[in-house]
VEXLO-595567 format. One record per residue: residue number from 1; y, x, z of N, C-alpha, C, O in turn; residue in three letters. Coordinates in steps of 0.05 Angstrom, whole numbers, padded with zeros to 5 digits. Layout:
BEGIN
vexti,n.north,n.east,n.up,ca.north,ca.east,ca.up,c.north,c.east,c.up,o.north,o.east,o.up,zado
NUM,Y,X,Z,Y,X,Z,Y,X,Z,Y,X,Z,ALA;
...
END
This chain:
BEGIN
vexti,n.north,n.east,n.up,ca.north,ca.east,ca.up,c.north,c.east,c.up,o.north,o.east,o.up,zado
1,-00367,00399,00187,-00353,00406,00162,-00331,00385,00157,-00335,00361,00160,MET;
2,-00308,00394,00149,-00285,00377,00145,-00289,00361,00120,-00295,00372,00099,MET;
3,-00285,00334,00122,-00287,00317,00098,-00262,00318,00081,-00242,00330,00089,ASN;
4,-00263,00306,00057,-00241,00309,00038,-00215,00295,00049,-00193,00304,00043,SER;
5,-00219,00274,00066,-00196,00261,00077,-00182,00278,00098,-00158,00277,00101,PHE;
6,-00198,00293,00113,-00186,00312,00133,-00172,00335,00118,-00151,00344,00127,GLU;
7,-00183,00344,00096,-00170,00365,00080,-00144,00355,00069,-00124,00370,00067,GLU;
8,-00143,00329,00062,-00118,00317,00053,-00120,00303,00027,-00128,00315,00007,GLY;
9,-00113,00277,00027,-00112,00262,00003,-00088,00243,00004,-00078,00235,00025,ARG;
10,-00078,00236,-00020,-00057,00216,-00023,-00069,00191,-00034,-00083,00192,-00054,MET;
11,-00063,00168,-00022,-00075,00143,-00030,-00053,00123,-00036,-00034,00120,-00021,ILE;
12,-00055,00109,-00059,-00036,00089,-00067,-00047,00061,-00060,-00069,00054,-00069,LEU;
13,-00033,00046,-00043,-00042,00020,-00034,-00022,-00001,-00042,00002,00003,-00040,VAL;
14,-00032,-00024,-00051,-00015,-00048,-00056,-00015,-00064,-00030,-00035,-00079,-00025,ASN;
15,00006,-00062,-00015,00007,-00076,00011,00009,-00106,00007,00027,-00116,-00007,LYS;
16,-00009,-00121,00020,-00008,-00151,00017,00015,-00163,00034,00025,-00151,00052,PRO;
17,00022,-00187,00026,00042,-00202,00041,00032,-00208,00069,00008,-00215,00073,LEU;
18,00049,-00204,00089,00041,-00209,00117,00030,-00186,00132,00029,-00186,00157,GLY;
19,00021,-00165,00118,00012,-00141,00131,00036,-00123,00138,00055,-00121,00123,TRP;
20,00035,-00110,00161,00054,-00089,00167,00043,-00063,00155,00020,-00060,00148,THR;
21,00061,-00044,00151,00053,-00017,00142,00033,-00005,00161,00014,00009,00153,SER;
22,00037,-00010,00187,00018,00000,00208,-00009,-00012,00205,-00029,00001,00210,ALA;
23,-00010,-00038,00197,-00036,-00051,00193,-00052,-00036,00171,-00076,-00032,00174,ASP;
24,-00038,-00029,00149,-00051,-00015,00127,-00061,00012,00137,-00084,00020,00131,VAL;
25,-00044,00027,00151,-00052,00053,00161,-00077,00051,00179,-00096,00067,00176,VAL;
26,-00077,00031,00197,-00100,00027,00215,-00126,00021,00199,-00147,00032,00205,LYS;
27,-00123,00004,00179,-00146,-00004,00163,-00158,00021,00149,-00183,00025,00149,LYS;
28,-00141,00037,00137,-00151,00061,00123,-00162,00082,00142,-00182,00095,00137,ILE;
29,-00148,00085,00165,-00157,00105,00185,-00185,00099,00194,-00201,00117,00198,ARG;
30,-00190,00073,00199,-00217,00065,00208,-00239,00070,00188,-00262,00073,00194,ASN;
31,-00231,00072,00162,-00250,00076,00141,-00255,00106,00135,-00277,00114,00129,ARG;
32,-00234,00122,00137,-00236,00150,00129,-00241,00169,00153,-00249,00192,00149,VAL;
33,-00236,00159,00178,-00240,00175,00202,-00225,00201,00200,-00235,00223,00206,HIS;
34,-00199,00199,00193,-00181,00222,00192,-00153,00212,00199,-00147,00188,00199,ALA;
35,-00135,00231,00204,-00107,00225,00208,-00095,00212,00183,-00100,00222,00161,LYS;
36,-00080,00191,00187,-00067,00177,00165,-00039,00170,00172,-00033,00161,00194,VAL;
37,-00020,00173,00153,00007,00165,00156,00018,00153,00130,00006,00158,00109,GLY;
38,00039,00138,00131,00051,00126,00107,00078,00138,00101,00092,00148,00119,HIS;
39,00085,00138,00076,00109,00150,00066,00130,00129,00060,00137,00126,00036,ALA;
40,00139,00115,00080,00160,00095,00075,00151,00067,00081,00134,00056,00068,GLY;
41,00162,00055,00102,00155,00028,00112,00161,00006,00091,00182,00007,00078,THR;
42,00143,-00013,00090,00149,-00039,00077,00148,-00061,00098,00129,-00061,00114,LEU;
43,00168,-00078,00098,00168,-00100,00117,00144,-00119,00113,00133,-00120,00090,ASP;
44,00135,-00133,00133,00113,-00152,00130,00117,-00172,00108,00097,-00181,00095,PRO;
45,00142,-00181,00103,00147,-00201,00083,00150,-00189,00055,00154,-00203,00036,LEU;
46,00147,-00162,00053,00147,-00149,00027,00119,-00142,00018,00101,-00139,00035,ALA;
47,00116,-00139,-00008,00090,-00130,-00019,00096,-00104,-00035,00118,-00096,-00038,THR;
48,00074,-00093,-00045,00078,-00071,-00064,00068,-00044,-00055,00052,-00041,-00037,GLY;
49,00078,-00023,-00068,00068,00003,-00066,00074,00017,-00040,00096,00018,-00031,LEU;
50,00052,00026,-00027,00054,00041,-00002,00038,00067,-00007,00014,00066,-00014,LEU;
51,00050,00090,-00002,00036,00115,-00005,00026,00124,00023,00041,00125,00042,ILE;
52,00000,00129,00024,-00012,00139,00048,-00021,00168,00044,-00030,00175,00023,LEU;
53,-00018,00184,00065,-00027,00211,00065,-00048,00215,00087,-00044,00205,00109,CYS;
54,-00069,00229,00081,-00090,00234,00101,-00092,00263,00108,-00084,00280,00092,THR;
55,-00102,00269,00132,-00107,00296,00140,-00083,00315,00137,-00061,00309,00145,GLY;
56,-00088,00338,00124,-00067,00358,00120,-00045,00348,00102,-00023,00359,00102,LYS;
57,-00050,00327,00085,-00029,00317,00068,-00007,00302,00083,00013,00296,00071,PHE;
58,-00012,00296,00108,00009,00282,00123,00034,00300,00125,00056,00290,00131,THR;
59,00031,00326,00121,00054,00344,00120,00072,00338,00096,00096,00347,00096,ARG;
60,00062,00324,00076,00077,00319,00052,00092,00292,00053,00106,00285,00034,LYS;
61,00090,00278,00076,00101,00251,00077,00131,00251,00072,00141,00234,00056,ILE;
62,00146,00269,00083,00175,00270,00079,00182,00275,00049,00202,00265,00039,ASN;
63,00165,00291,00036,00169,00296,00008,00166,00271,-00009,00183,00265,-00026,GLU;
64,00146,00255,-00003,00142,00230,-00018,00164,00210,-00011,00174,00195,-00028,TYR;
65,00172,00209,00015,00193,00190,00024,00220,00195,00010,00235,00176,00006,MET;
66,00225,00220,00002,00251,00227,-00009,00254,00218,-00038,00276,00219,-00049,ALA;
67,00233,00209,-00051,00234,00201,-00079,00247,00174,-00083,00246,00157,-00065,ARG;
68,00259,00170,-00106,00272,00145,-00111,00252,00122,-00112,00228,00126,-00118,GLU;
69,00262,00098,-00106,00245,00074,-00105,00254,00053,-00125,00277,00052,-00132,LYS;
70,00234,00037,-00134,00241,00015,-00152,00230,-00011,-00138,00207,-00011,-00129,GLU;
71,00247,-00032,-00138,00239,-00057,-00126,00245,-00080,-00145,00264,-00078,-00161,TYR;
72,00229,-00101,-00144,00236,-00126,-00157,00233,-00148,-00136,00220,-00145,-00116,THR;
73,00245,-00171,-00142,00243,-00194,-00123,00264,-00215,-00129,00274,-00217,-00152,GLY;
74,00270,-00231,-00109,00289,-00252,-00112,00309,-00253,-00088,00301,-00248,-00065,THR;
75,00333,-00260,-00094,00353,-00268,-00074,00356,-00298,-00076,00355,-00310,-00098,PHE;
76,00360,-00311,-00054,00367,-00340,-00054,00396,-00343,-00044,00403,-00334,-00023,THR;
77,00411,-00356,-00061,00440,-00360,-00055,00444,-00385,-00038,00426,-00402,-00036,LEU;
78,00468,-00387,-00027,00476,-00412,-00014,00471,-00413,00016,00473,-00435,00027,GLY;
79,00463,-00391,00028,00457,-00391,00057,00454,-00362,00066,00452,-00344,00049,ALA;
80,00453,-00358,00092,00447,-00331,00103,00426,-00333,00124,00418,-00355,00132,THR;
81,00416,-00310,00132,00398,-00309,00155,00406,-00284,00172,00418,-00265,00161,THR;
82,00400,-00284,00197,00407,-00262,00215,00393,-00236,00207,00404,-00214,00210,ALA;
83,00369,-00239,00196,00353,-00215,00188,00358,-00207,00159,00348,-00186,00150,SER;
84,00373,-00223,00144,00379,-00219,00116,00355,-00225,00098,00357,-00221,00074,TYR;
85,00333,-00234,00110,00310,-00242,00095,00299,-00268,00107,00314,-00282,00121,ASP;
86,00273,-00274,00103,00262,-00299,00113,00248,-00297,00140,00234,-00315,00148,MET;
87,00253,-00274,00154,00241,-00271,00181,00254,-00291,00200,00241,-00301,00218,GLU;
88,00280,-00295,00197,00295,-00312,00216,00305,-00338,00201,00302,-00340,00177,THR;
89,00315,-00356,00217,00322,-00383,00206,00345,-00381,00186,00363,-00365,00188,ALA;
90,00343,-00399,00166,00364,-00402,00146,00387,-00417,00159,00383,-00438,00172,ILE;
91,00412,-00407,00154,00435,-00419,00167,00459,-00416,00148,00458,-00405,00126,GLU;
92,00482,-00427,00157,00507,-00425,00143,00505,-00434,00113,00512,-00418,00095,ASN;
93,00497,-00459,00108,00496,-00468,00080,00523,-00468,00066,00543,-00475,00078,PRO;
94,00523,-00459,00041,00548,-00457,00026,00542,-00465,-00003,00519,-00466,-00012,MET;
95,00563,-00472,-00017,00561,-00481,-00045,00556,-00457,-00063,00571,-00438,-00062,ASP;
96,00536,-00459,-00080,00529,-00437,-00098,00530,-00447,-00127,00524,-00431,-00145,PHE;
97,00537,-00471,-00132,00533,-00484,-00158,00552,-00472,-00180,00546,-00476,-00204,THR;
98,00573,-00458,-00172,00591,-00447,-00192,00584,-00419,-00200,00598,-00407,-00217,ASN;
99,00563,-00408,-00189,00556,-00380,-00196,00545,-00379,-00225,00528,-00394,-00233,VAL;
100,00557,-00360,-00240,00549,-00357,-00268,00539,-00328,-00273,00542,-00311,-00256,LYS;
101,00526,-00324,-00296,00516,-00298,-00303,00537,-00276,-00302,00532,-00254,-00294,ALA;
102,00562,-00283,-00311,00584,-00264,-00311,00590,-00255,-00282,00598,-00232,-00278,ALA;
103,00588,-00273,-00263,00593,-00266,-00235,00572,-00246,-00226,00579,-00227,-00212,ASP;
104,00547,-00250,-00233,00526,-00232,-00225,00531,-00204,-00237,00527,-00184,-00224,LEU;
105,00541,-00203,-00262,00545,-00178,-00275,00568,-00163,-00261,00566,-00138,-00258,ASP;
106,00589,-00177,-00253,00611,-00164,-00239,00602,-00153,-00212,00609,-00130,-00204,ALA;
107,00585,-00168,-00198,00575,-00159,-00172,00556,-00136,-00175,00556,-00117,-00159,VAL;
108,00539,-00138,-00195,00520,-00116,-00201,00534,-00090,-00205,00526,-00069,-00194,ARG;
109,00556,-00090,-00220,00571,-00065,-00224,00585,-00055,-00199,00588,-00031,-00195,ARG;
110,00593,-00074,-00182,00605,-00067,-00156,00586,-00051,-00138,00595,-00034,-00123,GLN;
111,00560,-00057,-00140,00541,-00045,-00122,00522,-00025,-00137,00500,-00020,-00127,PHE;
112,00531,-00015,-00159,00516,00006,-00174,00530,00033,-00170,00554,00035,-00171,THR;
113,00514,00053,-00164,00525,00080,-00159,00523,00086,-00129,00507,00075,-00115,GLY;
114,00540,00104,-00120,00539,00112,-00092,00556,00092,-00076,00579,00087,-00082,GLU;
115,00543,00080,-00055,00557,00060,-00039,00552,00066,-00009,00534,00081,-00002,ILE;
116,00568,00054,00008,00564,00054,00036,00551,00028,00044,00562,00006,00039,ILE;
117,00527,00029,00056,00512,00005,00063,00507,00004,00093,00500,00024,00105,GLN;
118,00511,-00019,00104,00506,-00023,00133,00477,-00034,00136,00472,-00056,00125,ILE;
119,00460,-00020,00149,00432,-00029,00153,00431,-00056,00168,00449,-00062,00183,PRO;
120,00410,-00071,00165,00406,-00096,00180,00402,-00090,00210,00390,-00070,00217,PRO;
121,00412,-00108,00227,00406,-00105,00255,00375,-00107,00260,00365,-00094,00278,ALA;
122,00362,-00123,00243,00333,-00125,00245,00320,-00102,00229,00308,-00107,00208,TYR;
123,00323,-00078,00239,00312,-00054,00226,00301,-00036,00247,00306,-00040,00271,SER;
124,00286,-00016,00239,00273,00002,00258,00291,00025,00267,00283,00042,00283,ALA;
125,00316,00025,00258,00335,00045,00267,00339,00044,00297,00341,00022,00308,ILE;
126,00341,00067,00310,00344,00067,00339,00374,00065,00347,00391,00078,00335,LYS;
127,00379,00049,00367,00406,00045,00378,00403,00048,00408,00389,00033,00421,LYS;
128,00416,00069,00419,00414,00075,00447,00385,00077,00457,00378,00068,00478,ASN;
129,00369,00091,00440,00341,00096,00447,00322,00073,00442,00298,00076,00448,GLY;
130,00331,00050,00432,00314,00028,00427,00315,00020,00398,00335,00024,00384,GLN;
131,00293,00009,00388,00292,-00001,00360,00312,-00024,00358,00314,-00042,00374,ARG;
132,00328,-00023,00336,00348,-00043,00332,00336,-00071,00331,00348,-00090,00341,SER;
133,00313,-00073,00318,00301,-00100,00316,00292,-00111,00343,00292,-00136,00347,TYR;
134,00285,-00094,00361,00278,-00104,00388,00302,-00115,00402,00300,-00136,00415,ASP;
135,00325,-00102,00399,00349,-00112,00411,00358,-00138,00398,00365,-00157,00412,LEU;
136,00357,-00139,00371,00365,-00163,00357,00348,-00187,00364,00358,-00209,00367,ALA;
137,00321,-00183,00368,00304,-00205,00374,00308,-00215,00403,00299,-00237,00410,ARG;
138,00321,-00198,00419,00328,-00207,00447,00355,-00221,00447,00365,-00229,00469,GLN;
139,00367,-00223,00424,00393,-00236,00423,00416,-00218,00429,00439,-00227,00434,GLY;
140,00411,-00191,00430,00432,-00172,00436,00446,-00164,00410,00433,-00156,00391,ILE;
141,00472,-00166,00410,00488,-00159,00386,00485,-00129,00380,00488,-00112,00398,ALA;
142,00479,-00122,00355,00475,-00094,00347,00494,-00088,00324,00494,-00103,00304,VAL;
143,00509,-00066,00326,00526,-00057,00304,00516,-00029,00296,00517,-00011,00312,THR;
144,00508,-00027,00271,00498,-00002,00261,00519,00010,00242,00534,-00004,00229,LEU;
145,00519,00037,00241,00539,00051,00224,00530,00050,00195,00506,00049,00188,GLU;
146,00550,00049,00177,00545,00050,00149,00532,00076,00140,00538,00097,00152,GLY;
147,00516,00074,00119,00502,00098,00109,00507,00100,00079,00509,00080,00065,ARG;
148,00509,00125,00069,00513,00129,00041,00486,00128,00026,00467,00143,00033,LYS;
149,00483,00110,00007,00459,00107,-00009,00468,00106,-00039,00491,00102,-00045,VAL;
150,00449,00109,-00057,00455,00108,-00085,00437,00087,-00099,00413,00087,-00097,THR;
151,00451,00068,-00113,00437,00049,-00129,00438,00059,-00158,00459,00058,-00171,ILE;
152,00416,00069,-00168,00415,00081,-00195,00416,00060,-00216,00429,00064,-00237,HIS;
153,00403,00038,-00211,00402,00016,-00231,00399,-00010,-00216,00385,-00012,-00197,SER;
154,00414,-00031,-00226,00414,-00057,-00212,00416,-00078,-00233,00436,-00080,-00248,PHE;
155,00397,-00095,-00235,00397,-00118,-00254,00393,-00144,-00238,00376,-00145,-00219,GLU;
156,00407,-00165,-00246,00403,-00191,-00234,00404,-00212,-00256,00418,-00209,-00276,MET;
157,00388,-00233,-00252,00387,-00255,-00272,00382,-00281,-00258,00366,-00283,-00239,GLU;
158,00397,-00302,-00266,00393,-00328,-00255,00366,-00339,-00264,00360,-00341,-00288,ILE;
159,00349,-00346,-00245,00324,-00360,-00251,00329,-00390,-00252,00331,-00401,-00274,GLN;
160,00330,-00402,-00229,00339,-00430,-00227,00354,-00432,-00200,00342,-00430,-00179,GLN;
161,00380,-00434,-00202,00396,-00434,-00178,00385,-00452,-00157,00377,-00475,-00163,LEU;
162,00384,-00442,-00132,00398,-00419,-00121,00383,-00392,-00123,00392,-00373,-00110,PRO;
163,00362,-00391,-00138,00345,-00366,-00138,00354,-00348,-00161,00356,-00357,-00184,VAL;
164,00358,-00323,-00155,00363,-00303,-00176,00343,-00280,-00173,00336,-00273,-00150,ILE;
165,00333,-00270,-00195,00314,-00247,-00194,00330,-00221,-00197,00352,-00221,-00208,SER;
166,00318,-00200,-00188,00331,-00174,-00189,00311,-00151,-00194,00287,-00154,-00189,PHE;
167,00322,-00129,-00203,00307,-00104,-00204,00327,-00082,-00195,00349,-00081,-00205,ARG;
168,00318,-00065,-00176,00335,-00044,-00165,00320,-00018,-00166,00297,-00016,-00158,VAL;
169,00333,00003,-00175,00323,00030,-00172,00344,00044,-00154,00368,00045,-00160,VAL;
170,00334,00056,-00132,00353,00066,-00111,00342,00090,-00097,00319,00098,-00100,CYS;
171,00360,00102,-00082,00353,00126,-00066,00338,00117,-00041,00338,00093,-00034,SER;
172,00324,00136,-00029,00311,00130,-00003,00332,00122,00017,00355,00131,00016,THR;
173,00324,00105,00036,00343,00096,00056,00358,00070,00049,00373,00060,00066,GLY;
174,00355,00060,00025,00368,00036,00016,00354,00012,00028,00329,00010,00027,THR;
175,00369,-00007,00039,00358,-00032,00049,00364,-00054,00029,00387,-00061,00024,TYR;
176,00343,-00065,00016,00347,-00086,-00003,00357,-00112,00011,00371,-00128,-00001,ILE;
177,00349,-00116,00036,00359,-00138,00051,00389,-00137,00054,00403,-00157,00052,ARG;
178,00400,-00113,00059,00429,-00110,00062,00442,-00114,00035,00464,-00125,00033,SER;
179,00429,-00106,00013,00440,-00111,-00013,00442,-00141,-00019,00461,-00150,-00030,LEU;
180,00422,-00156,-00010,00422,-00185,-00013,00446,-00197,00002,00461,-00213,-00008,ALA;
181,00450,-00188,00027,00473,-00197,00043,00499,-00191,00029,00517,-00207,00027,ARG;
182,00502,-00166,00018,00526,-00157,00005,00532,-00173,-00020,00555,-00180,-00026,ASP;
183,00511,-00179,-00035,00514,-00195,-00060,00524,-00223,-00053,00542,-00233,-00066,VAL;
184,00512,-00235,-00032,00521,-00261,-00023,00550,-00262,-00015,00564,-00280,-00021,GLY;
185,00558,-00241,00000,00586,-00239,00008,00605,-00236,-00016,00626,-00249,-00017,GLN;
186,00597,-00219,-00035,00614,-00215,-00058,00616,-00240,-00075,00637,-00245,-00088,ALA;
187,00595,-00256,-00076,00596,-00281,-00092,00609,-00303,-00077,00617,-00324,-00089,LEU;
188,00613,-00300,-00050,00626,-00320,-00034,00609,-00344,-00027,00619,-00365,-00019,GLY;
189,00583,-00341,-00030,00565,-00364,-00024,00542,-00356,-00006,00525,-00373,00000,CYS;
190,00541,-00332,00003,00519,-00323,00020,00493,-00319,00004,00490,-00331,-00017,GLY;
191,00475,-00303,00014,00450,-00298,00001,00431,-00284,00021,00440,-00270,00039,ALA;
192,00405,-00288,00017,00386,-00273,00033,00362,-00265,00014,00358,-00277,-00007,TYR;
193,00347,-00245,00023,00325,-00235,00008,00301,-00255,00012,00292,-00259,00034,LEU;
194,00291,-00266,-00010,00270,-00286,-00008,00243,-00276,-00018,00223,-00288,-00013,SER;
195,00243,-00254,-00033,00217,-00240,-00040,00223,-00212,-00048,00245,-00206,-00058,SER;
196,00204,-00194,-00043,00208,-00165,-00049,00182,-00152,-00055,00162,-00156,-00041,LEU;
197,00182,-00136,-00076,00158,-00120,-00083,00168,-00092,-00091,00185,-00089,-00108,CYS;
198,00156,-00072,-00079,00162,-00044,-00087,00143,-00036,-00109,00118,-00036,-00106,ARG;
199,00154,-00030,-00132,00138,-00026,-00156,00134,00004,-00163,00117,00011,-00179,THR;
200,00151,00021,-00151,00149,00050,-00158,00161,00067,-00136,00181,00059,-00123,ARG;
201,00148,00090,-00131,00159,00111,-00114,00157,00137,-00130,00135,00147,-00134,ILE;
202,00180,00147,-00139,00179,00171,-00156,00163,00164,-00181,00169,00145,-00195,GLY;
203,00143,00181,-00187,00126,00176,-00211,00102,00159,-00205,00086,00153,-00223,GLU;
204,00099,00150,-00181,00076,00134,-00173,00082,00104,-00176,00103,00095,-00167,TYR;
205,00064,00089,-00189,00069,00062,-00196,00049,00042,-00184,00026,00049,-00178,ARG;
206,00059,00018,-00179,00043,-00002,-00166,00017,-00008,-00182,-00004,-00013,-00169,LEU;
207,00018,-00007,-00208,-00006,-00014,-00223,-00029,00006,-00219,-00052,00000,-00226,GLU;
208,-00023,00029,-00207,-00044,00049,-00201,-00055,00046,-00173,-00072,00062,-00165,ASP;
209,-00045,00027,-00158,-00053,00024,-00130,-00076,00004,-00127,-00081,-00012,-00145,ALA;
210,-00090,00005,-00105,-00111,-00014,-00098,-00104,-00028,-00072,-00087,-00019,-00057,THR;
211,-00117,-00050,-00067,-00113,-00064,-00041,-00125,-00049,-00018,-00143,-00033,-00022,GLY;
212,-00115,-00053,00006,-00125,-00038,00029,-00155,-00043,00034,-00168,-00026,00045,PRO;
213,-00165,-00066,00026,-00194,-00071,00029,-00211,-00054,00011,-00234,-00048,00017,GLU;
214,-00199,-00046,-00012,-00214,-00030,-00032,-00209,00000,-00029,-00224,00015,-00041,LEU;
215,-00189,00008,-00015,-00182,00036,-00012,-00199,00048,00011,-00206,00033,00030,SER;
216,-00206,00073,00009,-00199,00092,-00012,-00219,00090,-00034,-00217,00105,-00054,PRO;
END
C-alpha cells in the first residue's frame, strides 16, 4: 500500500548552515522512503526556507520554484571574492569609509525593478556541458550570459561598516551573490555576500518550517 509520502507531500525545511540542498533531500528521503526533490537550491553558506516535495508532488516542483522569493542577510563592503560570497578568499581590499545611507539608497533604486544580472561563475549553470562552478574551481575562466530578473523590493541599511544588512524580494533565478557584487561595483568599494537567509517562497514562510532532523 502506498504511504502518504509516496502519494505526495510538501515539506517546509529550515536548511542549516553548511548543509547542501542535496544533504537535506537525502536526509528526508532516508526517513520517508519515497522519492524526494527540492524546489530551489540554497547554497551551503545560506540558511532558510527549502521546499521539498515527495512522491507524486515532485511534479509540482517547477510550480513552487516559479514563485517569488524573499531573502535577508548582509553584504560586506571593502573587498571582493571570486565566488561573490565567502566560499573563496577575500581579495582586492578597497576603502569603504565614505559610504553613507544616501549612497545605499541611490544604489538600491538602481537595482530595483527589471534588471539584467550576470550569474556568478561559481554557480550550477552549465557551460559547454559542465557545471560552471566545476570549471571555476579548476581555475578555468567562465563567462556567463546576462539574464533578466526582477527585484520587486530592495532595502539596505548600514549596520556597522563595512557590514550592511539587506532585505530583497525577487523573481526566481535571481542570484543574491551577484547583487552583492553589483552593489559593490556601484558603490566603488567592492562587496561580497557575507550571510544569506531565505525567509519566504511565495506564501510559504520560514517560521512555518522545521529543521531537517525534525522533518517530516
